[in-house]
N, C-alpha and C positions, 0 to 999 in steps of 0.2 A: 163882847160883841158877838152876836150870833151870825155864823156864816151859813148862808144857804148854798146849795150845791149847784154850781154851773160847771160840771166837771168833764173829764175826758169821756164820760159815758154819754155825753149829750152832743147835739149838733154844735158846730163851731159858731160862735157869735162874737160880735165886736167887744162886748163887755166880758166875755169868757176869755180868760187869759190863755187858754190853749191855742187861741188863734195866732199867738206870737206874731203880732201885726207886721205885715210886710213893710210898713212904713218905718218900723224900728230900724235904726241905723246902728251898725256896730262900727261906724266910721268915725265916731267921736273918740276921744282919748280913752284908751283901755288901761285901767290901773288895776294891778293885781298883786296879791301877796305871795311872796316866795315861801314855800314850805321849808322848814328846817327841822332837824332832829328835836325831840322834846326838850332838851336842855338849852336850846337856843331860842332867842326871841325872833318873832317874825320881822322881816324887813320888807318894806314896800319897794317894789320895782315898777318902773313905768315903761311900757312899750311906747315906741315912737307915736306921736300924734298922727292919726290916720284921717284923711279926708278923701272924698271921692276922687279928687284929682291927684292926691299924693299917695299916702299909705306906704306899706312895705313894698319895696321894689320887687317887680316880677322877674327880675333877672335871676337865673338859676343859681349863679355863684353867690349872690347875696342871700338868697333863700337858704342855700346850704350852710352858709356861715351862721345865719340866725338859728337854724335848727340844731347845729352843732353846739352852740351856746346853750340852747334850750335844754338839750339832753344833760348838760352839766348841772342844770338847776332843778332837775326832777326830784320830787319829794320821795324819800324812802318809804317803802311799804312794809308793814308787818307781814310775816309769812305764816301767821297764825291761821288755823283752820276757821276761826271765827271772823276773819276779815271779810267784809262785804264790799266788793268793787262797786264804784259809782260811775254811771254813765250820765251824759247830759243830752237831752233831745235838741236837735238842731231846728231852726225855723221851718215852718211848713213849706215855705217857698224857697228852700235852699236851692232847688233847681227851678229855673224859670219855665214859663209856658213854652218858650222857644227851645227848651231842652239844654240850656247852658247853665253853668254854675253861677249863681247870683253873687255879686260883690266878692270876688275871689280874694282880693287883698285883705279886706276886712275879715273875711272868713279865716284866712291864715292867721291873722293876729289873734282872733278869738280862740282858735284851736291851740295856739301856743300858750295863751293865758290858762286855758283849761288844763293843759299838760302840766304846767308848773304847780297847779293846785293839787295835783295827785290823782285826778280822775282817771279812770281806766280807759274811757273812750267816749264816743258820741253815738247817738241814734239818729237815723234819717228815714223819712218816709219815701219809699220808691213808688211813685204814683202810677197806677195803671193808666189813668187819664192823660198822663204826659208821655209815657214810654211807648204806648201802642195807639197813639191818637191818629196816626196817619193811615191806619187800615189794619185789618186782621193780620197778625204775625209780622207786622212791620215795626220793629222795635228800634227805638233810639235810646241808647244807654250812655251817650257821650258826656252829658252833664254829670252823671253819677260816677263815670270813670275819672273825671277830673277831680271830683271830691275825694275819691278813694286814694288817688295818688297823693293828694295833699295830706290826708289823714295818715297814710303810711309814712310820709316824709317827716311829719311831726312826731311820730312814734305812738300814736293812739290806736285803739281798737275801734271796731265799728259794729253796731247793731243795725240791721236793715229791716224795714217793715215792708212786706209785700202788701201795699195798700190798694185793695180792690174796691174801695169805697170812694164816694165823692168827698171832696174837701170844701167846706163853706156852704154857701147857699142861703145865708141869712142877711138881713138888712145890716149894712155897715161892715160886713166882712171885707177885709182888704185882700184876702187870699181866697180865690175860688178856682177849684180844679174839678170840673165835672167828670163823669165817666167818659170814655173815649167817644168821639163824635159818631163813629159807626155803630157803637152800642146804643147810643141815644136815638139813632135813626131806627134801630130795630124796636126800641121801646115805644117810639111814636107810632109804629105800625101795630104793635101789640102791647098796650099799656099794662096788661096783666103780668108782664115780666118783672114788675117791681111790686114791693109790698103795698098792701091796700088795707085801709081800715073799714069799719062797718058803714061809714058814711060815703065810701067810695073815693076817699082822698088817697092819691098815689104818692109814694115816697121815692124819689129818684136817686136816693143816696147809695143804694146797693141792690143788686139783682135778687129777687125773691128766691129763697132756698127751695120753694115749691117746684121750681123747674131745673133743679140741679142736674138731673139726668135726662133732660129733654134737649134735643139739638135745636135750640132757639136762636143761637148766635151765628148765623150764616154757616150752618152745617156742623157746628160744634156745640157741645153742652157747656154751661158755665164752668163746670169742674174741669173739662178739657181745656177751656180757655185759660183758666188760672194755672193749670199744670203746664201748658205750653209757655206761658209767661215765666214761670219759675225755672223751667228747663232752659230757656234762653238766657235767663239771668245767670244760672250756674255755668253755662258754657262761656258766656262773655267774661265772667269774673272768676274763672277757675283758679287763676294764680293768686287771688286775694282771699278766697274762702278758706277758712281754717287758720289763716295767718292774720290778716287784717280784719276780715269779716268773721267775727267769732259767734254771731248769733243771727238767725233769720227768724223774724217774727212773722207769722202767717196771718194775714187779715182774714176774718171770717164773718164780717158783718159791718154795720154802721160804726164809724169811728174805729174800724179795725177790730172790733170786739165781737166775741161770739154771743150775739143777742139779736132780738128783733128790735126794729126802730120804734119802740112803744111810746117814747116821750120826745117827739120832734119839736124843737123850739122854733123852727122856721115859721115865720108869719104869726108868731104867738100862739101856735096850736097848743103847745104844752107849756106850763109854768110849774116850777118847783113849788110845793111837793106833791103835785098831782099824781094820781095812780096810773095814768097812762091808759092805753087801749090795746087790745089784742090786734095783731096784724095777720089775719088769716083769711082775707076776703078776696084775694086774687083767684082766678079760676083754677090754678094749679093747687093751691092750698085747699080750696073748697072741694076739689075732686078727691084729694087725699083724705080729708076729714070724712067725706061721705063713704069712702071705701072702708075706713077704720070702723065707722059706726055699723055699716052693713056686715062686717066680719063678725061682730058680736050680736047680730040680730036686733040692733037698735037703730033702724034707719032714720027715725025722727031726730036722733042726736046728731046726725051728719048734715042737716040742712043748713046750718049756720053756726056761728059762734054763740057764746052765752048771751041771752037776751037782756040779762040784768047786770051786765058788767060796768055800767056807768059810762062816764065820759072822761076825757083826758085830765081835766083839772079838778075832779071831785076827790073826796077823801073816802077811805074804805067804808065808813059807816053810811055814806050816801048811796052806795051801790049794793044791791042785794047779794050779788055774787061774793063780795069781799067782806061782808059784815061778820061779826064775831062767830056766829053759827050759820054762815051764809052758804050759798050754793057750792062754793069751792070745796066744802067738806061733805058734799053729797056724792052719791054714786055717779051721777052725771058729771059733776065737777071734777071728780077724780079721773073719769074717762077722758074728759076734754084736756085736762092738764097733762095727763100721761102722753096723749097724742101730741100736743103742742110742744112740750119740752123734748119729747123723743125726736121730733123732726129737727129741732135745733141741734141735738146731740148727734144725730146722723149726719147733719151738714158738717159739723166739726170733724167727725170721723172720716168723711170722704176727702175733705181738703187736707187734713193733717196726714191721712194715709198716703195720699198722693205726694205730699211734700216730703214725707219720710223716705219714700222710694227715690225721689229726685235728688235729695241732698245726702243720702246715705253714703257714709265714708268720706264726706267732704271735710270733716273736722269742725264744722260749725254746729252749734246747738240749734234746735228748733224751739220756738216758744209760741204760745197763743195767749191772747188777752181776754180776760173776763171783767165785766163791768162791776164797779163797786156801788151797787144800788142800795143805799143804806136808809132811805126814808121809808117810813112805815114798817121798819124792821121789827119794832117792838109789838106790832099787832099780831094776831093769830094767823091771818091769811098772807101777810107779806105781799100785799097787793101789787106794789110797783115791781117787785121781782117777778111775780107771776106773769104780768103782761109782757115783760121782757123775755120770758121763756125759761126762767129759773124756777123750777118747781120746788121752792123752798118755803116751808110753812112751819108753824109751831110743832107739827107732828112729823115732818119729813125733811131730810137733809138734801137740798137740791144741788150742792156743790161737790159732794162726793162722787156722783156719777160722772161729772165733767172731769174731775181730777183723775179718775180711773181711766177714762177715755184718753186723756193726755198721757198718762203714764204708760199706757199700752204702746204708744208711738214714741216714747222717750222725749216728750215735749214738756218744756218748762211752763208752769202755770203762772201767768203774769197777772197781777191784781192791782187795782188802783185804791185810792183813798187811804194810803198808809200814813198820811200826815194828819188825819182828822181826829178830833176828840169829840166825844159825845156832848160835852158841856158847851161846845161851840154852836150847837144846832138848836133851832127853835123847838120849843116843847111840843107844839101842836103837830109837828111832823113825825113824832115818834121815831126819831132817828137813833141809830146806834152803829156808827162806823167802826167803833172799837169792838163791839160784839160781832159784827160781820167779819172783820179781819181775823178775830180769834177763831171763828167757825171755819173760815177758809184755810187758816194755818193747820187746823186739826185735820181737815179733809185731805189736804195735800200730804200730810204726814201719814195718814192711814193708807192713802193710795200709793205712796212711795214715789211721788214725783217732786221735783224741785219747785220752790216757790220764789218768784221774783216780784218786785214791787215798784210802784210809781206813786207820786203825789197826784191828786186829782185836780188841785187848784194851783195856780202860780203863787207860790209863797216863798218869802225870803227870811222870815222871822225865826228867831230862836225857838219859839214854841213849836212851830211846825217841824223844824229839824230835830228837836228833842223827841217829838212823838215818833218820827221815823226811826230814830235810834232805838227807842223802846220796842217798836214793833219788829225791828230787824232781828231781835234776839229770839231764841227758840222758846223760852218759857216752857209751856206744856205742849206747844205745837211745833210747827215747822219754822226754822229760821230762814231769813231771806238769803238766797244765793247771790243775788245782785239787785241793785237799786238803780232805777233810771229817773233822773230829775227832770221835771218839766218846768221851764225850758230855757234855752239860751236866748237872751235878748239884751238890749241895752241896760235895762234895770238890774240885771244880774251883776253887771260889772261896776255898779255904784258902790262906793267905799264900804258902807255898813253892810250891805247885802253880800258883797264879795267876802268880807271878813267872816260872816256867818257861814258862807258856803265852804270856805277853806277849812274852818274848824269842823264843820260837819263831815267833810271828806276825810279829814284826819281821824275823827272819832269812829267813822265807819271802818276805816282801815285797821283800827285797834279793836274791832268787835264791839264798839259802843261802850267800852269800859270806862272811858274818860269823856267828860262833857264839859266844855268851856263855853257853851253857848249862853247868850243872855236870857234872862227870864221875861223880858218885855220886848215889845216890838212896835213898829209904826202902823200896823194894820189892826191892832186891837187884841190879838191873842195874848192871854195872860196880863192884859192891861190892868185888871183889878189887883192881881198879885203885885205887879210893879208899883201901883199906886200906894198900896199898903206899905211896901218896903220903904218908899220915899218918905211917907208920912212918919213912919217909925224913926227913920234916920233924923228927920227934922226935930222930933220930940227929944231924942237923945242929945242932939246938939244943943237945943234950948236948955235942957236940964243941966248940961255941963257948964253953961254960962251963969246959972243961978248961984 
């Protein structure tokens, strides 16, 4: 089965499993496997049936009793340097629009189950659109405070994402968290505050990096707004950072990733595996491009973006800019891509530089996420990467400069699509997630920065887990320092999926040296291999009866 990509690098949509549908209830029975030392067999334990009306009692003494029992069941971890801690992403709507923790009793039961599986902790999006929605510098952290107390009580660690982007926005999305209302008001007055394509379509998911240093948000620049938000977060949770909160991931673009929104799925604008479009047509980006062209005496190059870059859903050979020997490889193409990619790099530099100062000495690591854009990777131009701002071609490494920028600030380089195999992708898309991961591993190794990973799609099968195990090892590049699994929902706790998850966590704790994961699954990965094995077994059985 060929898997197309609807990954963390894209807008959230109903069929995209990153949406972790708000309708998913963890209030059904949660069944999980207790981890035992290798010499012991797994034993199934069942947490009490949870319903919206019942669930685990909220009385503190009952909770304390449950947590004490839980600590006695925790899986032993290897202390080997090759151990890769596993975190699990929480639902996108963990904190409600009203600022409260959603379904706290069910959340407690789920966290307890995760704890017994041996995971290190969980990851949660801290939404700008929720925390600062009541007005500039009016922060409401209470829902997150409730979650942190619960995570601490259970004995897990926490990765928090400073999510300065919009959540949702597509038809069918059950979770929609726009930018703060007061920010949207400013955008309505000045639409150039958001990314714009050559047709004039505006993208409200994230503030354009073109105005990073312009005081466009009621007297503050976007960088100042992000900095004030992070500073308030550190002040509010100073007693948790470094102990419970072990990592702060800093959002730097759409989906929290350092990239341009070049492939928006909203309203069907983009479909996999389209090349996407450059996002440099708001007035701030146009002014920057004009200044860059003027600085080298090529004023005509600064009038607009490439005229031959095609449209969102075209293939590289359909657009002159991205063809085998296209404009991308000309003097003009190199000028434009240097400018476009350097603007993205400068954006990351500004935000991560500010975050480094704010969280310095806190005891928490900083991380930043880069998108796993693997379609058209086998072509010369790497068109889909170029439109997203990654100047990565057959002749140029676009990830090494990003890795070096992150290394400068002691930031962990977080990368997606760790579970993907080349053979799962459609041939016409010229994908190579495996080649892309190898390149990123080498870039982070050369830059001297840690590499962390995520899966791009919601997967529960042994094939996906086995691929993560393989990519987690060092080989000739960087090994993973941590892996964050996407994402906690009802399906994760189904019996077969949960068994795979428990075995995966154990194998990661052992550095991927042992693998007891199945070769086949219910979504099609390795289906052919599984079919052949069953067929051979039937033949052997029939031969024995003759």
